Each structure stands twice: as C-alpha cells, then as structure tokens.
C-alpha positions as CSV (number, residue, x, y, z in Angstrom):
1,X,-8.9,-23.5,107.2
2,X,-9.9,-19.8,106.6
3,X,-11.5,-19.0,103.3
4,X,-8.6,-16.8,102.2
5,X,-6.0,-19.5,103.0
6,X,-8.1,-22.1,101.2
7,X,-8.2,-19.9,98.1
8,X,-4.4,-19.5,98.1
9,X,-4.1,-23.3,98.2
10,X,-6.4,-23.7,95.2
11,X,-4.3,-24.5,92.1
12,X,-6.9,-22.8,89.8
13,X,-6.4,-19.5,91.7
14,X,-2.7,-19.6,92.6
15,X,-0.5,-20.5,89.6
16,X,2.7,-20.4,91.7
17,X,1.6,-22.9,94.3
18,X,4.6,-25.2,93.8
19,X,7.1,-22.3,94.0
20,X,5.4,-21.0,97.1
21,X,5.5,-24.4,98.8
22,X,9.2,-24.8,97.8
23,X,10.0,-21.4,99.4
24,X,8.2,-22.3,102.6
25,X,9.9,-25.8,102.7
26,X,13.3,-24.1,102.2
27,X,12.7,-21.6,105.0
28,X,11.7,-24.5,107.3
29,X,14.6,-26.6,106.3
30,X,17.3,-23.9,106.8
31,X,15.8,-22.4,110.0
32,X,14.5,-19.2,108.2
33,X,17.9,-18.2,106.8
34,X,16.6,-16.1,103.8
35,X,20.0,-16.0,102.1
36,X,20.0,-19.8,101.6
37,X,16.5,-19.7,100.0
38,X,17.1,-16.7,97.7
39,X,16.9,-19.0,94.6
40,X,13.4,-20.2,95.6
41,X,12.3,-16.6,96.3
42,X,13.5,-15.5,92.9
43,X,11.7,-18.4,91.1
44,X,8.5,-17.5,93.0
45,X,8.8,-13.8,92.1
46,X,9.4,-14.6,88.5
47,X,6.5,-17.0,88.4
48,X,4.2,-14.3,89.8
49,X,5.5,-11.8,87.3
50,X,4.9,-14.2,84.4
51,X,1.4,-15.2,85.3
52,X,0.5,-11.6,86.2
53,X,1.5,-10.5,82.7
54,X,-0.6,-13.3,81.2
55,X,-3.6,-12.2,83.4
56,X,-3.2,-8.6,82.4
57,X,-3.1,-9.5,78.7
58,X,-6.2,-11.8,79.0
59,X,-8.0,-8.9,80.7
60,X,-7.1,-6.6,77.9
61,X,-8.3,-9.1,75.4
62,X,-11.6,-9.6,77.2
63,X,-10.9,-13.2,78.1
64,X,-12.7,-14.5,81.2
65,X,-11.5,-15.7,83.6
66,X,-8.5,-13.4,83.5
67,X,-6.3,-16.0,85.3
68,X,-6.1,-19.2,83.2
69,X,-7.2,-22.4,85.0
70,X,-4.6,-25.0,86.0
71,X,-5.4,-27.0,82.9
72,X,-5.1,-24.0,80.6
73,X,-1.8,-23.1,82.3
74,X,-0.4,-26.6,81.6
75,X,-1.3,-26.1,77.9
76,X,0.4,-22.7,77.8
77,X,3.6,-24.0,79.4
78,X,3.7,-27.0,77.1
79,X,3.3,-24.7,74.1
80,X,6.3,-22.7,75.3
81,X,8.4,-25.9,75.6
82,X,10.1,-24.8,78.8
83,X,9.4,-23.1,82.1
84,X,9.6,-19.3,81.5
85,X,10.6,-18.7,85.1
C-alpha cells in the first residue's frame, strides 16, 4: 500500500474513516449511482467540516497535534452526547 493511502487509512489521521468507507461501499453497492449515495456523501462532508473546524481551533489555541487522536475524538464526541454530523 502506498504511503499516502496508508495514512488515509490511519484512524489517528483520518477522523472520517467510517463515513468514507460507507460512501465507498454505497457506491460499490449501487453501481456508482451517485444520487442513491447522496446521504453518505453529505455525512462525510459534514464530518470533514466538523473535524476541520476542531483542527483550526486547536491550531489557534496552540494545541499539538492540531488533529485530535482517535481516543481524543471519542472523548470529544462523548462529551457532546451525540454525533454532530
């Protein structure tokens, strides 16, 4: 597996891995009919927006690493009580 692809599969680097996989599975399942998978695409897009805003805020606050680890993300989501996307 190429290094870039390996990084995208790393849950510490990609916070939207589940949403990405769901979109890909949907496309495979429905023979690449994008209209039938629009809900998955929207969920992925909202996930990316949410974690990007968290990353920007952490960068502003001087927190390293700017993207929370998978364990930190679980804590953040539990504190919110529901999925924000």
